[in-house]
N, C-alpha and C positions, 0 to 999 in steps of 0.2 A: 503494498499499499505505500504510495507517495505521500512525501509531504512537500507542501509548498509555501518556501521561506514568503515569498513576498505576499502572501496573505496576513503578515502581521502587523502592517501596518495601521490598522485601528486600536484605539486606545481605549480597552472596554470600559464602560460607566457602571457596569453591572459587576459586581466583585463575585466569585464563586466561592461557596462554605468552603472550608478547610477540609483538602482531601481524608478524608477517613477520621479515624485518631478515636472514635467512640468506642468506651471501654466494653469489652463482654463481661457481660453481669453474673453471676456465678453467686447461686443462696444455698449459705452453710446452715443447717438446721439440727441442731443438738443442742442439749440440755447441759450440756459440762463448757463451762467458760474457756477452759485451758483447750480446748480442740478449737474453738474460735479465734482464739490468740496465737496457737501454731499453727493453725491454717493461714492466717494473715503473713507471717513470718513464712514459711513454707511457698508462699506463692508472691510473695512482695516486689521481686523482680521479673513476674509471669509476662510474655509476650507473644504472640501468636497474630501475624500477619500485619504486623505493625499497631497492635491496638493490644492496650493492655488488659488489666484487669481489675472490675468493679466489685467487690462482695459485699453482700446483701445478708443481714444475718437474723435466724429466727432462732428463740431458744426452747420452741415448741413447734408443735405441727399445726396448732390454731395462729397462732404469729404467722406460721409459713404460708397458709392458707389467705391471710390478709395481703400478704407481700406479693402474691401469685395473683391474684385479684388485680392489684395495682399495676404489676409490672408485667406488661406482655412479652416483653423480649429476655426474660431470665434462658440462656444457654444452657443452663447446668446447675443440678442441685446435687450436693453433697450431704445425703440424708443418715441422721442418724436412725435405727429402728426402737431401742426403749427408752421413751421420753415419760410423758404423761400417764402413757399406759406401754404395758411390754409390746405392742403392736400398733404403736403410734406410727410409726414410718409407712409400716406397711400400710394400712388404713390412708395415710396422705396420698401415697402413691395411687391407691385404688381413684380417689376423690380428683388426683389431678388429671388420670385418662378418664375415667367415664362420665365425672360430673363437670369439670374444667373443660372437657373436650381436647388438652391440649396435648397431643401427640408427639410433640416435636422437644420438647426441652428432654435432655439426657438425664438420667435419674442413676446415680452412684451409690448405691448404699454403704455405709459404713458402718459396721457394729463392734463393738469389744464383748459383747456377748454372744457369738456365735451358736452357743448351745439354743438360745431362744430364736433362732432364727438361721435352720440349717439350709447353708447355700442351695443346696441340689433343689429343694424344695420350693424356697424365694425364688431363685431362677426358674423355673419352671412354672411358677403358679401366677406369678406377678409381673409386669410392664416394664422391667429396670433394664438398666446397660452396661449395670457393671457390680460386684458384691466384692466389698474387700474388709479385713479385718482391721483395725484400728491399727495394731500391734505391728502391722506389716507394712504400713503406709510410710514408708521414708519421704524426705522431703523429694526425693529425685522421683520417686513412684508417683507421687500427688502431681506432681509437675506432671508426666506422661500422661495419667487418667486425663486430667482439667483439658491437657494439650488436644488428644484422641478424642474426648469428648466434645469439644469446642467443635473440631472439626468435621465429626459426624452431624452436629448442630446445625453447622453453616451447609453442608450438602444436603439437607433436607430442605431448608430456606432456599436454597438456588434451586429446587425441584420445584416448589411452591410458587416462587416469584416466574418460574419458566411456564406452569400450567397456568396461571393468573395472565401474564402476557399474552400467551397464545389465544385464551379463551375470547379476551377483550380484542384481537385481531381478527378472529374468526367470526364474532358477533358483530363486531364494526362490517363487513363484509359483506352483509346482508341486509342491510341496512342503506338504502338509495334514497333516503331523503335528505338531501341536503349538507349544508357543510358542519351539522352535529354528527352526522356519520363520519366526514372528512376527521372531524378532532379526536370522535371516538378511536378511529382508527389508529388515529398516530399517536395517542396518548397509549394504546398498547402496544404499540412499537417500540416507543421510547422504554416501557415498564421490561418490556423481552431485552431488548438490546442491554439494560441495568444487570438483568438476572443473566446474562449470559458471559457478562464481564465479571472481574475477578472482586469487585466490589462488592460482594457478598451482604446483604441486609435483609431485615424481615421484610415480606412481600408487602406487607403493609407501609413501609416506609421508603420503597425504593422509589416510587412518584419523584419523591421531594427530594430525588438529586437534580442537579440544574440542566437544565436542557430548553430547549426551544425549536419551534418547529416553525417555516415562515415560507408561505406561499406566495409566487411572483407573478402578478400579473398587470400586465400594461404600465411598467414602471410603478406599480404601488404595492407594497409591502404588506403582507397580512399575515397577523401570528395565528395559527392554526391549533398550536397547542402549546401552552409553557408551563414549566414547573420550577419549584426550587425560588431561586433569586429572582428569575425573569416573570413571576408569575404579577400580572396588572400591568405589565411593560404597554405603553402606548404604540399606536402604529407610525406616530411621529418619531417616537424614539427609535424603535427597528430600522428606520430609512436611516437613521443618523447612526447608530449603531453597527448595523451589518449589512447596510446596501451596496457598499464596493466589496465586501467577502462575498456576498452572494450572486453577486455580478461576475466576479471574478470566478467563482466555484462554477455557475454554470457554464462559464466558456471554457471548462474542461471538461474529455471526454471520459470524468471517473465517477465511480459510484460510493465510493468511501475514500477519503481524504482525511489525513493525519495536518492538524494545524500545530501552528505555533500554540506555546503555553498550557499544553495537554489537551487540547480540543480536537474531538473528533466531529467530521461533516459526512452527513448521508444524503446523497440526492436521488429524491425520486423522481423518474420523469415517465411519463407516456403519451401516444398521442391524441389523448381525448382530453389532459388537463393541463393544466400550467404545471409546472416544477414547485416541489415543493422540497426546501431545504433543510436539515435536522442538524444541531449546533447542541453539541453534547459536553460537557466540561469533565476534565480529568477521566477520559475513557478513550486517550490515545493507544492503540493498537501497533503492535509488531508484528511484522509478515511470518519472523521464525518463530514468534510462538505459533505452532503449528496447529495445533487444536484448538485454542481459543480464536485464531483467526479464520481456519477454514468453517469454523459452527457460526460464526460470527457471517462472513460471505455468504454461506448457503442460505442464512436466514434472509439476508438483505436480499436475497433473489428471489428467493421467496416472497417476499414484502413488494418487492416491484411486479411481481405477478399480480398479486392483491391487489394493489396500488391500482393496477392498471383495468383490472375486473370492475372496482369500485368504481373509479372514472369513466367507464364506459356505461356503466348503468346510470350514474349521475347525469351523462351525458346524453343518453338515451331520456330520462325523466323530465331535461331542459327542451330538449325538443319537441318530445309530446307537449310540453305545457305550451311552447313557442307556437306552436301548429294549434293548438285549442284557441290561444287568444287572437292569433292571427285569423282564424277562421269568425269566433266570437265578433272582433271587430269588422269583419269585411261585414257582416250581416247586420251590425248597428249603422255602420257606414249606410249602406244600404236603403235603412230605415230613417236616416236623417238624424242618427242619434248618435249623441256621443262616443266615441271609444271609450272612453273614462266610465262609463255604464259598466261595462264589462269588468274593468279594473275593481272597481267597488264594488259591486255584487259579488266577485270570486272573495275578496277581501272579507266582506262582511259574510258570507256564506260562511268563510273558515270559522270565524269567531262566532257564529252561530252552532256551528258544530261540536266546537269546544264547549260553549256553555250547556249545550243538551246533554254534557258529558262523553260525546264520540272521542276516541283515541287521536291523538295528535296526527298518526299516519293515515286516518278515515278522514278526519280534518283536511289532511294537506291533499286527498284526493279530490276531495269534492269541491276544494277551491281551484284545483287545475282542472276539473271538467264542466264547472259553471258555466263558462263563457259560451260551451256549445248548449245552451239550454234553449235559443230560438234558431237553432241552424235550420228547422223546418222552414222559416221564412224564405228562404231562399226559392221557394215553391210558389209564394206566394205573389200575384199581380202587382207591381209598381201602383196600377190605379188603387188599389185596395190598400196596398202598403203605406200611401204616400197621403189616402184622403184625408184631407180636412172635416172632422166634423165626425158624428158619428154613421157607423156603417147601415148600412141596409138588412134586413133578415137574410137574404140570399148572399151579399159581403159577408158577413160573417160568418156563415155557415163555410166559406172558402178561408177565411181568416184561421177559423179554429183548425183546418184540416193540419197546419204547422205543426201542433204536437206529436199527429201520429205520425207524420213524413219526416219529422225529424229523430224522431225513436225510429224508425224501422232505418233510416239511412244510417243509424250507429250501430245498429243491433248487429248479433253476431261476430264481435270480436272478441277475442282471447285476453284482452287488456284490461284489466281493472278500470282503468281510467275511462275507456271508452263505454265498458258496459255502463259504468255509473252515471256518462254524459247521458247513453241512451235514456236511464230512469229517469234522468233529471228531463229532457226534450220531453218523453211523452207523458209525464208526472205533473208537472209544476202549475197546471191549472186545474187541476184536480181540488177538491174541496173536503175539509176537514170532518164537516158534519155529510158530505154527499151531494152531488146536483153539480157536479165538474164536469169539465171533459176532458179527454175520451172517450173514459170508460166509465164513467160517475164510480169513483172508487171514493173509500171516507176512509179515517179512521189511520190505523196502523197497516192496512191495506195499500195504502199511497207509500212509496219506497222514501225514507227519511231523509236522503238526498235531495229530493225532489220538496218536499213538506219545508226544509230547511231554503233551499234557493227560492220557494215561491215567495217567502218573508222577505228575504234580500233583495229580489227584483221588484216587486211590488212597490216597499218602501224606496226603494232607489228612485222607479219610476213616479211616483207621487213627491219625489221632491225635485222631480225634472222637469225642463220645460219640454212637450212635445211638439208635434205638429198640430196637433187635436186638444193640446188644454196647455193651460200655462202653468209653470210652476205652482205648488201647494209648500203653504208654511209648515213648519215643522210640527208645530201645536196640530194644526188641521191631519194632517200626516200621521203621526201619532196617536190622533182621536179614532182615526179608521181602522189602522192596526188592532187598536185596543177593543173597538167594535166588533171587529170578525174574530176575534181570540174564541176559538171553540166552534168556531161558524166556518171562515174560509180558510183560517189557521190553526195549524198544531199549537194549542195552549202552552206546550213546553217551550217551541221556538219563539212565541210570540214574548214569554217572559225573558227569554233567553236574549232576545232585542232589547229590550227594555232595562236589564242589567248589565246591558253590554255597551249602552248608549254613549258613554263619553268614548269610548274606543270608536265606536262607529262613524261620531261625527268629526272624530280627529282624521279618520280615512276621508272625508269629504271635503276637508282643510286642504289636505294631502293632492287629493285628485276631484280639482271641481272641474 
């Protein structure tokens, strides 16, 4: 992996946290004060992987429980068997494994009365990781036991962090809805990279290391994910802090780049999205470290495949959304109505969907599909569509056909967005109490997306000037909506509109 010295010309504003140094936590549980003193002396100069040791002390199993409830990252317990009772230590082991659900901490029994706890029986019946008589634990042997136990604890947490990161990555690739999914994906990548490194920490703490993911789009820089000292960084600071580095990295045909000051850069590229640059502090890798480098390289190759897949799905969604908006605007323009009607109805529909308790995913689909609710008007003659004043009975029958025509145009698709649009086209003129068209449906027989967009469409139409009417005042529009609650409109949707009225009016201010 190359290192590019010319990338070192920027002075960092955001200072990284110190490299490691956090001590390993070891809990000594024994009712003999001398044992605590001897343990402290024997381990006073202990160091493993540049980390010292912090001894926690408990004189009974009860005290040990309180400490373990409070300290989640204890790596090793040196545990006496006989304390407040002859089996207090063994009962504590059961509590740790079964009630506290802590399978990671290493437990080494130290007993001065081996007859009370025969080694074979204890090793067989209890989930412990070592059994030592106090008389045989010299300073050297205690050092060895502590070192091997913490190494085992470290390996377990590395596996846990690995699993947590991979789970996040896998989950995020199935979510195609916008930046939230990309942020989740990148967070998982960062977490996974830390777990693959030599920086062994608790899976819950690994994301606190210092890293930032930046996406470049037309000269602008957006933070996709940030951890540690980079949390809360603004877009302006990102450009000043990292702009030059990002541009130079994107000009290099590399995926992994070692930067000065022990930083690692990872560049994710694909044909369907803007590139994303990940910058990680204290994460420099050397290619001669074969196992670690090979694992990281393999992982990043897989990440790029997943990134391309995620970006392709996002691009497909954006394409569907764009087509829906364009078609919706074309219909509204043919009706001599503002294209902003389409945007407002879409955004109001999303708010109402969320207000009715629908999931974010479903609300997003309704938002994307709603511009197609009047697509059937493409078949309505201009003389009827643009007529000023009231339509006569024959003209009205022709106008009503747009609902069924739109539904038929959109039916039969395998895409959820188009299926939703078909329901909207065919159902947005049905009435909650019945008597609507084209099928005289009522109540919950009307698709929920149609009930939602019906309220959004009518409310926006009332507030808008049309060829056949002037715009209504807000009070008059709300008065009609309220009067039709339980008649034309689903009561729950009307309530959602009233509850979110302030946000809806903000949409009007933005899209007049």
